[in-house]
N, C-alpha and C positions, 0 to 999 in steps of 0.2 A: 377778675380775681383781684382781692386787696393785695397791694404791693408790700404791705408790711403786716406780718402776722403778730399775735400776741407772744409774749415770753412763753406762756404755756402751751400754746400752739407749736411754736417752734421746738420747744422741748419734746413734744411728743413725736415730731418728725425725726428728731435726732434720735431718739429711743428707738424708732423703727427702722433706721437706715440700714443696720446690719441683719436684724433678726425680727420676725413677726413677734407680736407680744399679745397676750390676752389682758383684758381690763385689770386684773389684780397685779400684774407685773408692771403695768404701766403706772399704777396707783403708787408703786414703791419709787420708780425710775424717774417720773416727771415731778419737776418743781414748780411752784408758783412763781411770781412776779418777784417776791422778795428772797427767794431761795429756800423757802420752808416747804414743809409737804403739801401737796396739792389737795383740795376737798373733793368729795364725790361730785358735788355740783360743777365745780372748776373743770374737772377732768371730763365730765360728761358733755358740759358746753364746748370744750376744746375738741373733742372728738366729732361732736356732730357738726361744728363748723368746717372741720377739716374735710368731712365726708361731703358736705354742700359744695366746698370749693373744689371737690374732685381731685384732692391731694393724697387721700388714703382711702381704703375700702376695708370693710369686714368680710373675711372669708367664711362663707356659709358651712363648710364641712368642720372646721376646727374652732370657729368663732374668734379667730386671732384677727388682729388688726394689721393690716399690710400697707406699706408706703408704695404709692403709684409712682412711675416716671415723672408725672408732673410734680410730685412732692419732692423727688430726688433733684428736679430741674430748679424747684424753688431754694432748696438749701444751697445748690452750686451758685446759684445767682447771689444768694444772700451773702455767701463768702466773698465773692467778687465784690459785691457793694460794699460790705463792712471794709474792705482792704482800701477800696478807692477813698470812702468817707474819711478814713484816717489821714489821708494826705493833707498837707497844710493849705492847699487850694483845691477846692472842689464845688463845682456847680453841678447840680442835677435835677431835672425837672421835665415834665411830660409836656412837650409843646407841639402845636400845630405849626410846620412849615409852610409860610405864605409866600405869595407873589409880592416881591418888592416893587411897588409902583413908583418910587422916588424917580428913577431914570425916565420914566414916562411922562410924569407930569413936569418934569424939568426939560422935557424934549431932548435929552441927550442920546436916545436910542431909537432905532426905527422898531415901531411896535411888532410888525410882521416878523421881523428878524428875532426880536427880543423874546417873544411868545412861541417860537417854534423849539426852544431849547428847554430839554427836560430839567436842566440846571436851575431853571428858573420857576418850575412847576411847584404848585403846593402839594401838601400830604394830605389825603382824604380823611386820615385819622391821625390823632396825636402820636408822637413818637417820643421814646424815653431817651432824651439827649443828656450827656453829661460831659463835663471837661474837668481835668483835675491835673495837678502837677506838684512835684515835689519842691522842696524849699530852694533847691539851686536854681529854679528857672522862675521863682515867685516875682522876680523883678519884672518879668514879661506882662504880668497881669497890672503891676503898679503903673508901667508905661503906658498900658491900653487905658487903665483908668484917667490917668492925667489927660491923655489925648481925648476922652470921651467928654471929660469935665471942662477942660480950659481951652480946647480947639473946637469940638462941635458944640460946646456949650449945652450939653444934654443932661437931662436927669439922671442922676446915678441910680435911680431904681429901674432904669431900663437897661443897666449894664450887664447884669447877669443874663437877661434873655438874649442881649446882643452876642454875647460871647458864644452862648449855646447856639444861636441860630447860624453863625458864622461857621463854627466847626462842624455842624451837622449838615450844612447846606451843600458841602463838597459831595456828599453822598447823595443828595436828591436825584441826580440823573439816573443812577443806578437804581433806587428804589421805584421811581416813577415808571421807568422802563420795564421792571419787573412787573409792576401792577397792570401796565398795558398788555404785556405779552401774556399774562395770566388771564385777562379778559379775552385775548384772542383764542387762548387755549379752549375757553368755555364755549366761543362762538364756534371752534372747530368741533367740539364735541356735540354740539347742537347739529351740525351738518351731518354728523354721524348717525346721530338720533334720527333725522329726516331719512336717511337711506337705510334705516332699519338695522344699523350695526350695533347701536346702543338701546338697551331696553328701557332704561329711564331717561326721561327728557331733563337735560340739565336746566338749572335755574340760574337767572342772570341778575342778581342783586347785590347789596353790599356783603351779605352774609357768605356768598360763594366767591365773589371776586376780591375779598379782602380778607378772607379766612385763611392766613398764613403767618408765620412769624419769620423774620429775617432780621438780621443784625450785623452790623461791622463798625463800631464805636458808638453807635446808638441802636437801641433796640425797637423794632417795629412789631408790635404785638397785637395784630388785628384779631387773633384768636381770643385775647382777653377781653378786649373790648366788645367784641360781637357777643361774647357770653354774657357779659354784663347787659346788654340790650335785650337779649333773649330772657335773662333772668326776671326782668321788670318791663315788659314791652309797653304797658299801658300808662305808665307813669308820665306826667307832663314833662319831666326833666329827661327821661329816656326818649320820648318821642321827639323832642327838641334836637337833642343829640344825634338820633338817627336821621333827621331830616338835614342837618347840618352837614353830616358825614355825606349823605347821598348828593346834596348840592355840590361838595367839593370833588365828589368823584366823578360826577357829569361834567364839571368843568375841566378837570384834569383829562378825560376822555376826549372832550371837544378839542382841547388844546392839541393833544396828541393826533387826532384824526385831521387837524387843519393843515398838518406838513406830512402826513404818512399814509402811503398805501400799500398794504400787506394783504394777502389771502385772508379774509375774514373781516377786514376793516368795514366792509359794507353791511356787514350783518350787526355792528355794534350799536347804531342808533335804532334799528327795529328792535333789538332786544332790550334796550333801555326802554321803549315805548311799551312792550309787552309787560316789562316788570313794574311799570309805574313810575320809574325814575324819571321819565320824560312825558309830559303832556302830548297826546297824540298829534295835535295840530302842530305845535312846535316841533315835534320829531320829525313828522313828514316835511316842513319846511326846511329843517336841517339835512334831511336826506337829500333834498333837491340841490342845496347848495354843495352838498359833499359832491354829487354827482357831475356838477359843474366844475369841480375842481379836478376831479380824478377818472370822470367817466362812469358810466352805468354797467354793473356787472349783471350779466344774465346766466342763469344756470340751467343746464339741460342734463336730466337725468338719463344715463346710459347703464341699464341694469342696476348694478350696486354703485357704480361710479358716478361722479357728477362732473360734468365739464364746465369749467367757467370761460366765459367769453367777456372781455371787457371791451365795451363800446365806448370809444373816445371821441368827443366831438368838443374840444375845449377850445375856446376863444380866450385870449390872454386877458382881455378886459374883463369878461365874464368871470375868469379865474380870480383874478385881484378882487373884484367886488365881493365874489363869494368868500374868499378867505377872510376879508375884513369882516363880514358879517358873522362868520363863523367865530371869529376871536371875539367880537363884541358879545354874542350869546354865552361864550364860555366865561367871559368875565362878569356877566350878570350873574351867573349862577354860582360863580366863585364868591360874589358880593353877598349873595343871599347866604352862603355857607360860611361866611366869615372867613373866607380864605385868602383876603386881599390885605395888604399891609400898607398903610400911609404914615410916614414918620411924623410925630406930633411936635417934638422938641428937637432943639439943636439947629444946625446951619441948613439941614435938609428938612427940617419940620415944618407944619402949616401953622404952628403957634403964632399969634399975633398977625397973621396974614390977612385976617378977615375971612379965609376960607374954612368950610367945613370939609369933611371927609366925602360927603356927598358932591359937593362943588367940585373936588378934584377928580372923583370919579366921572362926573359928566364931562369935565374938560377932556380927559382921556378918551372916552367915548366918541366925542365929538371931532377930535383929532384923528382918530382911526378912521371915522366915516368920511372925512374929508381928505383923508391920506395926506395929512399935514406932518405926520410924523415919519 
């Protein structure tokens, strides 16, 4: 759904907020962009667009227009947004939270440990991030700008993204854990389907795993983005967006699996294979690596119950090698999905070093492979 509606569309929602209205009543209540009476063409266009966006509906019995909960939600968010945007300092943007690779290519962290923390994971879909402040603490932004320009020698055009990334990153662990737990829930539903306790087979794809909204200082609106993809699935732009999201989700799940065993974890990779998110050959290789880390789970059906038995035959050296390969595969998928960040300017940047982003990425993978980090 579009984040901003036209003035006429907003006026229609406002007119419907307290009472249902017929077309003729709306013609009197709704104003155009300039505050004048709206034309029939303008009103019809606004009503059609709001119905397409699923914000209003026309009741078949009375022919009245009715605002839906999604429309009321839009008006509520708009009120908050207008309040925030009136603050002296406001940065708002839809961003993809990425893995910061600077500590890896500088060699200041151990890759295995760094990439086991949800705090460093990327977000599969963009999140709406915002930062705002009143005049009393506007000086904080001034200090941060001075540090960005005169200490890091970085481009001022990167500053707003840096502010948003820094403030949103503190919530990444919670968001990424929610995504992973949601995937485990779908895996659990799949088990119930196998046992005959669920009639419909659950699907494991981006439309199911990311189809939720969650927010706390920034808004994760997977529903809106999934609706956008469904609305025009065949366009080149939409197909590219879907592929990038899938690659970022695969990378996120592989990083999660590299250090996690919970009931259902062993089903994640097979489900990614069956949904087409992972190539079968690569998926089977990853499943073997996962079993080298956490053992192989065998399932035995006892009536309507399934008994899990984990066969653990883990050798420490095999465990370490498997985890490094797992992390490398995760990073490769994140690179395809544009889920990695390499600073270009400033003291941490690669500008004037003679290195490209691909060079840095190769160095990181080689370091992980050789266990040099």
